[in-house]
KEGU-972568 format. One record per residue (C-alpha): x, y, z; residue in one letter. Coordinates in steps of 0.05 Angstrom, whole numbers, plus 32768, in hexadecimal, padded with zeros to 4 digits. Each point is the difference from the previous one (the first is absolute). Layout:
BEGIN
XYZA
...
***
This chain:
BEGIN
7CEB785981F6M
7FD8802A7FD4A
7FF880318038C
80477FF98013G
8015800A7FBAS
7FD1803A7FFDG
801D801D803EN
80467FF67FE5A
7FEE80227FC2T
7FE280398027G
803E8005802BE
802B80037FC2E
7FD580377FE4N
800680268041V
804B7FF78000E
800480187FB9D
7FD7803D8012A
802B800E803CV
803F7FF87FD7M
7FE3802D7FCCA
7FF080338035D
80447FFA801FS
802480077FBEN
7FD9803E7FEBA
80288032802BP
80417FE07FEAV
7FEE80087FB7A
7FEB8047800CA
8041800E8024I
80287FE17FC8A
7FD980277FCCT
800980418025S
804A7FF28009G
800A7FF47FB7T
7FDA803F7FEET
802B80298030G
80417FE67FE3M
7FE9800F7FBAE
7FED80478015G
8043800A8021A
80247FE97FC2M
7FD6802E7FD5E
8010803B802EE
804B7FF07FFCE
7FFA7FFF7FB3D
7FDC80438002D
8037801D802CE
80357FE67FD0D
7FDB801F7FC6E
7FFA80428026D
804A7FFF800FE
80107FF27FB7D
7FD080377FE9G
801E80318031G
80467FF17FE7A
7FE980077FB9E
7FDD80438010G
803F8020801FM
801C803D7FDBM
804A7FFC7FEEV
8032802D7FDDD
800B7FE67FB9P
8047801C8000A
80157FD5803AS
80117FC67FD2G
802F80287FD3L
804A7FEF7FFER
802880368026P
80397FFE7FCEE
7FD080127FC7D
7FE4803A8028V
804680188012T
80167FFC7FB7S
7FC6802D7FEAL
800680328038T
804B80088009E
801B7FF07FBBS
7FCA801E7FD5M
7FE68038802DG
7FB67FEB8005F
7FD9800D803FS
7FED7FC5802DL
7FB680047FEDI
800F80017FB5R
80337FC78007A
7FCD7FD48025Q
7FC980107FCEK
802E7FF17FC6G
80127FBB801DL
7FB77FF18010L
7FE480147FBCH
803C7FF67FD3G
800A7FC67FD0N
80147FC18027G
801180268040G
8047800E7FE7T
802980408003V
7FFC80087FB5E
7FB57FF77FFFG
7FFA80328039A
802980337FDAV
7FD67FF87FC2E
7FC080078028W
8019803E8023L
801480217FBFL
7FBB7FF47FE4E
7FDB8016803FH
802D8037801BQ
7FCD80367FEED
7FC57FDF8022D
7FDB802A8033D
80027FC98036D
80487FE97FF4I
8018801C8043D
7FC37FEB8029E
800A7FCA8036P
7FF57FB87FECI
7FBC7FE8801CP
7FFC7FC2802CM
7FE27FC17FE1V
7FDD7FC38020P
802A7FC18009R
7FEE7FCC7FCBE
7FEE7FB98012K
80387FCE7FF8S
7FF37FD97FC1A
800D7FB58003G
802E7FE07FCEV
7FD57FD57FD3G
800C7FD37FC6G
7FCC801D7FD2G
800B802A7FC3D
7FF0803F8027D
80307FF28039G
804980138003I
802A7FCA7FE5G
7FC97FE77FD0G
800D7FEB7FBAK
7FF880437FE0G
8018802D803AG
7FDF80428015V
800080407FD7A
80238035802AI
800580397FCDS
7FE9801B7FBEY
802580057FBFK
7FF9802F7FC4C
80017FD57FC1V
801880397FD5A
803C8015802AT
800B7FC5802EG
7FFE802E803DK
7FE97FE08041I
7FD180238032F
7FF67FEC8048A
7FB9801B8007N
7FC480187FD9M
800D8049800FA
80447FFE7FDDD
7FE07FDB7FC6L
7FC980347FF7E
803380398004L
802A7FDF7FCAH
7FC27FF47FD5A
7FE980498006N
8045801B7FF0R
80117FD37FC5T
7FBC7FEA7FE6G
80137FB68005H
7FC57FD1800DS
801D7FBA7FFAD
80167FE58045F
80057FBB801FE
800B7FE28045E
80447FE2800DT
80287FDD8036T
803F80257FEBE
8024802E802FC
803A802D7FF1K
80417FE8801BR
8022802C8034P
803580307FE6L
80497FF18009S
802980348026P
801D801B7FBEE
7FBA80047FE1E
7FE58021803EK
803780348000A
7FF4800E7FB6A
7FB68006800CK
800C80318039I
802C802B7FD2L
7FCA7FFD7FCAE
7FCA80168031I
802B8038801CK
800F80197FB9S
7FB67FFC7FEFL
7FED8027803EL
803680337FF1K
7FE880087FB9A
7FB8800A8017K
801780338034R
802880257FCAA
7FC47FFE7FD1E
7FD3801D8037R
80328037800FE
800580127FB6L
7FB480027FFBR
7FFB802C803EE
8037802E7FE5K
7FDB80077FBEA
7FC080108025E
802580358029D
801C801F7FC1I
7FBB80017FE0D
7FE28021803DR
803780348002E
7FF6800E7FB5R
7FB5800A800BQ
800E802E803CR
802F802B7FD7R
7FCF80027FC6F
7FC78017802DM
802F8034801FG
8012801A7FBBQ
7FB780037FEBE
7FEE8027803FM
803A80307FF4A
7FE8800B7FB8K
7FB9800D8017T
801880308035R
802C80247FCEE
7FC680057FCEQ
7FD4801D8036M
803580348011E
800780127FB7I
7FB5800A7FF9E
7FFF802A803FE
8039802C7FE6R
7FDC80077FBDR
7FC080158023R
80238033802BL
8025801B7FC4A
7FBF80097FD9Q
7FE08022803CM
803B80308007H
7FFE800D7FB5K
7FB680128003R
800C802D803CE
803980227FDBK
7FD6800A7FC2E
7FC7801D802AN
8032802F8023A
801A80177FBCI
7FB9800D7FE7K
7FEF80268040E
803E802B7FF9R
7FEE800E7FB8A
7FB980138015R
801B802F8036I
803080207FCFR
7FC6800A7FD0A
7FD680208037E
803A802E8012L
800980137FB8E
7FB6800E7FFAK
8002802C803ED
803D80247FE5K
7FDC80107FBFR
7FC380168026E
802A8030802BR
8020801C7FC1M
7FBC800B7FE1A
7FE2801F803FN
803A802D8012K
801B7FD38036G
7FBE7FED801FK
7FE97FB88007L
7FB87FEC8005G
80127FBF8024S
80037FFB804BK
802D7FDB8031L
7FD87FC98024G
800A7FE88047V
801F7FBF7FE6D
803680227FD8G
8006801A7FBAY
7FC07FED7FDAN
7FF680297FC1P
7FB880117FF5D
7FEC7FD9803EA
7FC4802D800BI
7FE580047FBAQ
7FC2802A800BY
7FEC80338033D
7FBA800C8017V
7FEF80497FF8L
7FD580268031A
7FC880017FCDA
80027FB47FFAG
80217FFF7FBCG
80377FD07FEEI
804380207FF3G
80427FE27FEFG
804280138019G
7FF880457FE4A
803B801B7FDAG
8010803F7FD8T
800F80067FB8N
8033802D7FE1E
7FD1803C8004G
7FF47FF4804BG
7FB87FEA7FF7A
7FE97FC5802AK
7FEE7FBF7FDDT
7FCF7FCC801AV
80067FB77FF0K
7FC67FDE7FDEA
7FD77FD1802BP
800F7FB57FFAP
7FDE7FDD7FC6S
7FE77FB97FF7V
80247FFF7FBDD
804380058025K
7FF17FC78031M
80357FD37FE0D
803380388006E
7FF28009804AY
80067FB5800DI
80417FFE7FD8A
801E8037802BK
7FF07FDA803FV
801D7FC07FE3S
804280247FEFS
80148000804AY
80297FC08005R
802F800D803AA
7FEB7FDB803EG
7FBE7FEA7FE0G
7FE08044800FD
7FD980017FBFG
7FE37FBC800EG
7FEA80148046N
7FDE803E7FE4C
7FDC7FD87FCAL
7FE87FCE8034K
7FE18037802BI
7FE080227FC4L
7FE37FBC7FECK
7FE27FF98046A
7FE280477FFEY
7FDE7FF67FBDI
7FEE7FB6800BG
7FDC800F8042N
7FD380317FDCV
7FF07FD27FC5T
7FEF7FC68030K
7FD9802C8031N
7FE5803C7FD8P
7FCD80148035T
802D7FFA803DD
801380478016A
80407FEB8024K
80207FE87FBFY
7FEE80407FDAR
802E802A802BK
804C7FFD8006I
8024801D803DN
803B80277FE5T
801D800B8045E
80107FB88011N
80467FE47FFAK
7FF17FD07FC7A
7FE780377FD2Y
803880318013K
80397FCF7FF7T
7FE77FD17FC9K
7FD280297FD4V
800B804B8006K
804B80017FF0P
7FF97FDF7FBBF
7FF080227FBFL
7FBF7FE97FE0G
7FE17FE1803FA
7FD5803C8014K
7FF080107FB7S
7FE47FB97FF7L
7FD28009803CL
7FE880437FE7L
7FF27FE77FB9C
7FD37FC78019V
7FD580308029G
8021800D8043F
800680498016A
80218022803CP
7FD280148039T
7FFC80498016K
802A7FF5803ED
80357FDC7FD6G
80047FC3802DT
7FDF7FCE7FD2A
7FEC7FF07FB9M
7FB77FED7FF3E
7FDF7FDF7FC5L
7FCB802B7FE0G
7FB87FE97FF8E
800580067FB5D
803D7FD27FFBA
7FFE7FD07FC5D
80047FB88018M
80167FE97FBBA
803D802E8005V
800F7FE58046L
7FFD7FB77FE7R
802D80117FC5M
80328022802FA
7FFE7FC3802EE
80117FD17FC6E
8039802B7FE7K
801E80098046V
7FFA7FB5800CD
80237FF07FBEA
80378033800FA
800B7FE28045Y
80067FB97FE4E
803280187FCDK
802780278034Y
80077FC3802DM
801C7FD37FCAK
***
């Protein structure tokens, strides 16, 4: 029995083991089935969430929810553009026509007022709850802002900040109030008020532009008058300068005529004294009294334009003297017509200055009397040749040049240079 019982017990254990082995796949299958169902449910939940998220992430036009009659009232009755009307209703106080008009009047000068309205993402649908923060709670939800000082209601923070910057008010509070819609009579009156305000602003702008145009025209005329005055003053100065120049030329011409008359009178007296004979000669350039002041005699002596006295005896002029240097220079300076005296002084200054600066250079100690400069600018004028003779120059034997003697006094030459230079400076003033 014991064995039998032992065998029975062993059989039961075997059966239990077999049952355990046979139940193992079933449990595994059940477990795997449960896990698969849970995964499928989780995947369905994820798909639902993705669909909800995709719906929430869609971009929509914020103006699509506006009432068409409000948009028509702003565009057709009040003359606003469609973009401005939609922006006014979106941003205005309470979404009413009156709030839209107020917002448009405040923002009509904004740079982006006429830009298209951007798309916005669709918001999640909010459940209706019973808490204090939900719609329909005890305290309600604040939908706008209110200025405590004026009682004015603002639909958004941008309008509140604009009002605060413009008025300086700083006391605001949240409120659930919303402006009531305007009645047809109030709406018509508001439209008339807005039109009159726009007309007044347009008239003010036109007056300002007209005043600016008048001011610009006044400035243009003033500048034109100033330019005309300047031009007239310049013309007056030019006429005065020309008149002074003509006056100087006239005075010089009068002096030259007086000098010529004096020369003629002198020649007349000389003819009367010499029985009709004149010691002067007629030069190649015209009438030049005493143009050739001294003749070189065959013996090498210096003779003047020899004349005769009342008894018929010939007279010889005295040789030039250093003491008469100022007189010779003054005679040359007396020729004012055409600046001839100044040109002669300039050449005399060059003749004498070359010698004082280069006393040993032979080419500066000799003057060619046959060249054009000497014949036209030195020889015809009284006192020029006398000045050269008194400082030490003497005619050569062939009569074609004047040469400075070896015994010439350099002190006399320097003194003559200074005096000629001073006379030239005075002449040119």
